[in-house]
N, CA and C of each residue as an Amber inpcrd file, in Angstrom:
protein
   294
   4.4770000  13.6810000 -24.9850000   3.9170000  12.4280000 -24.5370000
   2.4100000  12.5850000 -24.4300000   1.7100000  11.7010000 -25.0490000
   0.2530000  11.7480000 -25.0540000  -0.3120000  11.1450000 -23.7760000
  -1.4930000  11.5890000 -23.4390000  -2.1870000  11.0890000 -22.2560000
  -3.0350000   9.8910000 -22.6890000  -2.4600000   8.7050000 -22.5610000
  -3.1190000   7.4920000 -23.0390000  -3.3320000   6.5210000 -21.8820000
  -4.0540000   5.4590000 -22.1870000  -4.2730000   4.4140000 -21.1900000
  -2.9470000   3.7440000 -20.8460000  -2.0870000   3.5830000 -21.8510000
  -0.7760000   2.9780000 -21.6090000   0.0580000   3.8410000 -20.6550000
  -0.0140000   5.1560000 -20.8050000   0.7120000   6.0480000 -19.9000000
   0.1550000   5.9550000 -18.4750000  -1.1570000   5.8270000 -18.3520000
  -1.7610000   5.6570000 -17.0290000  -1.3520000   4.3290000 -16.4000000
  -1.2600000   3.2720000 -17.2180000  -0.8380000   1.9760000 -16.6960000
   0.6170000   2.0100000 -16.2530000   1.4580000   2.7120000 -16.9920000
   2.8610000   2.8530000 -16.5870000   2.9730000   3.6420000 -15.2850000
   2.1650000   4.6740000 -15.1410000   2.1850000   5.4510000 -13.9000000
   1.7150000   4.6060000 -12.7200000   0.6980000   3.8010000 -12.9270000
   0.2380000   2.9030000 -11.8720000   1.2830000   1.8700000 -11.5090000
   1.9980000   1.3650000 -12.5140000   3.0720000   0.4050000 -12.2640000
   4.2060000   1.0560000 -11.4730000   4.5230000   2.2850000 -11.7830000
   5.5580000   2.9900000 -11.0260000   5.1370000   3.2140000  -9.5750000
   3.8640000   3.5200000  -9.3410000   3.3790000   3.6980000  -7.9680000
   3.4000000   2.3830000  -7.1930000   3.0430000   1.2820000  -7.8580000
   3.1250000  -0.0210000  -7.2000000   4.5660000  -0.3780000  -6.8660000
   5.4870000  -0.0730000  -7.7750000   6.9020000  -0.3230000  -7.5050000
   7.3900000   0.5220000  -6.3300000   6.9370000   1.7540000  -6.2690000
   7.3490000   2.6260000  -5.1670000   6.8390000   2.0980000  -3.8360000
   5.6060000   1.6010000  -3.8090000   5.0610000   1.0490000  -2.5680000
   5.7520000  -0.2560000  -2.1910000   6.1880000  -1.0170000  -3.1850000
   6.8170000  -2.3120000  -2.9150000   8.2170000  -2.1670000  -2.3300000
   8.9000000  -1.0750000  -2.6440000  10.2820000  -0.9550000  -2.1770000
  10.4400000  -0.0620000  -0.9530000   9.3330000   0.4360000  -0.3850000
   9.4410000   1.2380000   0.8350000  10.0510000   0.3890000   1.9420000
  11.0720000   0.8940000   2.5690000  11.7450000   0.1650000   3.6390000
  11.1200000   0.5480000   4.9670000  10.7220000  -0.4590000   5.7350000
   9.9950000  -0.1850000   6.9810000  10.8410000   0.5550000   7.9970000
  12.0780000   0.0960000   8.2250000  12.9070000   0.7150000   9.2620000
  13.4110000   2.0940000   8.8530000  13.7030000   2.2660000   7.5900000
  14.2830000   3.5480000   7.1560000  13.2480000   4.6320000   6.9320000
  12.0660000   4.2620000   6.5110000  11.0940000   5.2820000   6.1270000
   9.8540000   5.2650000   7.0190000   9.1820000   4.1290000   7.0880000
   7.8870000   4.0900000   7.7600000   8.0010000   4.2140000   9.2770000
   8.9950000   3.5640000   9.8850000   9.1470000   3.6350000  11.3380000
   9.5110000   5.0340000  11.8170000  10.2820000   5.7570000  11.0220000
  10.6570000   7.1200000  11.4140000   9.4450000   8.0430000  11.4630000
   8.4490000   7.7590000  10.6260000   7.2340000   8.5660000  10.6200000
   6.2060000   8.0830000  11.6320000   6.4990000   6.9600000  12.2770000
   5.5460000   6.3940000  13.2170000   4.4660000   5.5740000  12.5430000
   4.7020000   5.1980000  11.2980000   3.7360000   4.4240000  10.5310000
   4.1880000   2.9710000  10.5250000   3.7580000   2.2130000  11.4960000
   4.1760000   0.8270000  11.6110000   2.9660000  -0.0910000  11.5360000
   3.2490000  -1.3810000  11.4100000   2.1650000  -2.3560000  11.4120000
   1.4860000  -2.4030000  12.7760000   2.2330000  -2.0880000  13.8260000
   1.6460000  -2.0730000  15.1570000   0.5900000  -0.9690000  15.2720000
   0.7970000   0.1480000  14.5900000  -0.1930000   1.2250000  14.6080000
  -1.4880000   0.7790000  13.9290000  -1.3550000   0.0090000  12.8500000
  -2.5380000  -0.5040000  12.1590000  -3.2640000  -1.5030000  13.0420000
  -2.5100000  -2.4010000  13.6540000  -3.1290000  -3.4040000  14.5210000
  -3.7780000  -2.7570000  15.7450000  -3.1510000  -1.7260000  16.2920000
  -3.7270000  -1.0430000  17.4570000  -5.0490000  -0.3720000  17.0910000
  -5.1100000   0.2010000  15.8980000  -6.3560000   0.8410000  15.4670000
  -7.4510000  -0.1880000  15.2320000  -7.0740000  -1.3770000  14.7570000
  -8.0820000  -2.4080000  14.5150000  -8.5640000  -3.0360000  15.8170000
  -7.6660000  -3.2440000  16.7710000  -8.0590000  -3.9110000  18.0130000
  -8.7280000  -2.9630000  18.9930000  -8.6530000  -1.6640000  18.7450000
  -9.2760000  -0.7090000  19.6500000 -10.7890000  -0.9100000  19.6910000
 -11.3600000  -1.3220000  18.5660000 -12.8060000  -1.5020000  18.5060000
 -13.2520000  -2.7990000  19.1580000 -12.3500000  -3.7410000  19.3850000
 -12.7390000  -5.0150000  19.9850000 -12.4380000  -5.0710000  21.4740000
 -11.8750000  -4.0190000  22.0260000 -11.5710000  -3.9610000  23.4580000
 -12.8370000  -3.5810000  24.2210000 -13.3240000  -4.4600000  25.1120000
 -14.5800000  -4.1400000  25.8090000 -14.4690000  -2.9570000  26.7630000
 -13.2600000  -2.5580000  27.1350000 -13.0860000  -1.4220000  28.0430000
 -12.9750000  -0.0960000  27.2940000 -12.9680000  -0.1630000  25.9900000
 -12.9240000   1.0400000  25.1690000 -14.3290000   1.6350000  25.0840000
 -14.4820000   2.9480000  25.2580000 -15.8190000   3.5390000  25.1790000
 -16.4610000   3.4240000  23.8000000 -15.6460000   3.1820000  22.7580000
 -16.1800000   3.0490000  21.4050000 -16.4340000   1.5810000  21.0540000
 -16.4300000   0.6990000  22.0540000 -16.6060000  -0.7320000  21.8290000
 -17.9560000  -1.0100000  21.1840000 -17.9360000  -1.8580000  20.1720000
 -19.1680000  -2.2670000  19.5210000 -19.5710000  -1.3870000  18.3620000
 -18.9040000  -0.2700000  18.1730000 -19.2370000   0.5880000  17.0520000
 -18.5010000   0.1040000  15.8120000 -18.9030000   0.6160000  14.7020000
 -18.2900000   0.1930000  13.4400000 -16.8150000   0.5690000  13.4210000
 -15.9380000  -0.3530000  13.0150000 -14.5040000  -0.0420000  12.9940000
 -14.1600000   1.0930000  12.0400000 -14.9640000   1.3040000  11.0090000
 -14.6550000   2.3630000  10.0560000 -14.8460000   3.7430000  10.6660000
 -15.5490000   3.8270000  11.7630000 -15.8080000   5.1310000  12.3640000
 -14.5290000   5.7850000  12.8630000 -13.5470000   4.9970000  13.2740000
 -12.3440000   5.5890000  13.8290000 -11.0630000   5.0790000  13.1730000
 -11.0080000   3.8170000  12.7820000  -9.7280000   3.2380000  12.4120000
  -9.3780000   3.3710000  10.9360000 -10.3210000   3.6440000  10.0600000
  -9.9980000   3.7120000   8.6430000  -9.6890000   5.1390000   8.2090000
  -8.6430000   5.6780000   8.7640000  -8.1790000   6.9850000   8.3360000
  -7.3390000   6.8060000   7.0800000  -6.9300000   7.8910000   6.4850000
  -6.0810000   7.8110000   5.2920000  -4.7460000   7.1450000   5.6200000
  -4.2210000   7.4380000   6.7900000  -2.9540000   6.8440000   7.2090000
  -3.0780000   5.3330000   7.3260000  -4.1540000   4.8640000   7.9470000
  -4.3700000   3.4330000   8.1070000  -4.5740000   2.7550000   6.7660000
  -5.3420000   3.3670000   5.8870000  -5.5620000   2.7980000   4.5630000
  -4.2680000   2.7430000   3.7710000  -3.4530000   3.7860000   3.8610000
  -2.1660000   3.7960000   3.1590000  -1.2580000   2.6910000   3.6950000
  -1.2130000   2.5290000   5.0130000  -0.3750000   1.4800000   5.6030000
  -0.8500000   0.0940000   5.1930000  -2.1580000  -0.1240000   5.1840000
  -2.6890000  -1.4110000   4.7470000  -2.3430000  -1.6700000   3.2840000
  -2.4030000  -0.6370000   2.4540000  -2.0580000  -0.7750000   1.0440000
  -0.5850000  -1.1370000   0.8800000   0.2980000  -0.4510000   1.6000000
   1.7320000  -0.7180000   1.4960000   2.0470000  -2.1290000   1.9750000
   1.4520000  -2.5440000   3.0870000   1.6940000  -3.8890000   3.6110000
   1.1880000  -4.9400000   2.6300000   0.0170000  -4.7070000   2.0340000
  -0.5270000  -5.6600000   1.0680000   0.3380000  -5.7510000  -0.1830000
   0.8020000  -4.6190000  -0.6740000   1.6540000  -4.6350000  -1.8620000
   2.9710000  -5.3470000  -1.5690000   3.5360000  -5.1120000  -0.3830000
   4.8150000  -5.7340000  -0.0550000   4.6930000  -7.2350000   0.1520000
   3.5500000  -7.7110000   0.5950000   3.4290000  -9.1440000   0.8310000
   2.8660000  -9.8990000  -0.3640000   1.9280000  -9.3080000  -1.0770000
   1.2390000 -10.0280000  -2.1420000   1.8280000  -9.7460000  -3.5200000
   2.1760000  -8.5120000  -3.7960000   2.5430000  -8.1260000  -5.1610000
   4.0360000  -8.1720000  -5.4590000   4.8580000  -8.6050000  -4.5290000
   6.3010000  -8.5650000  -4.7520000   6.7100000  -9.4320000  -5.9470000
   6.2830000 -10.6870000  -5.9830000   6.6650000 -11.5970000  -7.0710000
   5.9460000 -11.2550000  -8.3780000   4.6160000 -11.0100000  -8.3730000
   3.9850000 -10.6340000  -9.6440000   4.5420000  -9.3510000 -10.2520000
   5.0120000  -8.4210000  -9.4120000   5.5820000  -7.1830000  -9.9530000
   6.8370000  -7.4410000 -10.7660000   7.5840000  -8.4670000 -10.4320000
   8.7820000  -8.8040000 -11.2100000   8.3900000  -9.1260000 -12.6380000
   7.3770000  -9.9810000 -12.8000000   6.9510000 -10.3730000 -14.1420000
   6.2420000  -9.2370000 -14.8750000   5.4850000  -8.4430000 -14.1580000
   4.8220000  -7.2970000 -14.7860000   5.8660000  -6.2860000 -15.2640000
   6.9090000  -6.0640000 -14.4660000   7.9770000  -5.1520000 -14.8690000
   8.7350000  -5.6850000 -16.0770000   9.0110000  -6.9870000 -16.0880000
   9.6860000  -7.5840000 -17.2510000   8.8480000  -7.4180000 -18.5060000
   7.5440000  -7.6240000 -18.3880000   6.6540000  -7.4350000 -19.5390000
   6.6370000  -5.9810000 -19.9910000   6.5720000  -5.0570000 -19.0520000
   6.5270000  -3.6280000 -19.3990000   7.8270000  -3.1880000 -20.0490000
   8.9560000  -3.6870000 -19.5420000  10.2520000  -3.3170000 -20.1160000
  10.3870000  -3.8890000 -21.5260000  10.0030000  -5.1470000 -21.7040000
  10.1040000  -5.7470000 -23.0460000   9.1580000  -5.0580000 -24.0250000
   7.9650000  -4.6900000 -23.5690000   7.0340000  -3.9580000 -24.4260000
   7.6020000  -2.6010000 -24.7980000   8.2310000  -1.9550000 -23.8540000
   8.8420000  -0.6360000 -24.1170000  10.0040000  -0.7530000 -25.1030000
  10.7900000  -1.8170000 -24.9850000  11.9060000  -2.0290000 -25.8980000
  11.4340000  -2.3680000 -27.3120000  10.3710000  -3.1590000 -27.4070000
   9.8890000  -3.5770000 -28.7190000   9.1370000  -2.4600000 -29.4380000
   8.2930000  -1.7510000 -28.7280000   7.4300000  -0.7510000 -29.3740000
   7.9450000   0.6800000 -29.2400000   8.8750000   0.8880000 -28.3640000
   9.4500000   2.2120000 -28.2140000   8.6950000   3.0590000 -27.3300000
């Protein structure tokens, strides 16, 4: 298999599909990665009783975990329907061209 742009696009499509089908209760909640954790990290900077109040939110809340959770939530809410059509196109292209 050659390392082509088409292979990279298929790999990206597989990663998007993997993020779209992650089950919150079975996988993310067991790891402690919930939407509440993302919201708590975002609201921590707006709490006037927090010692870090008024500082840039990226200083504390944009960790890799938070970014990954935001990505998964965005893919599950926004990309669910477009992924169906993108997958149908990719499958038909694979069937036609091999």
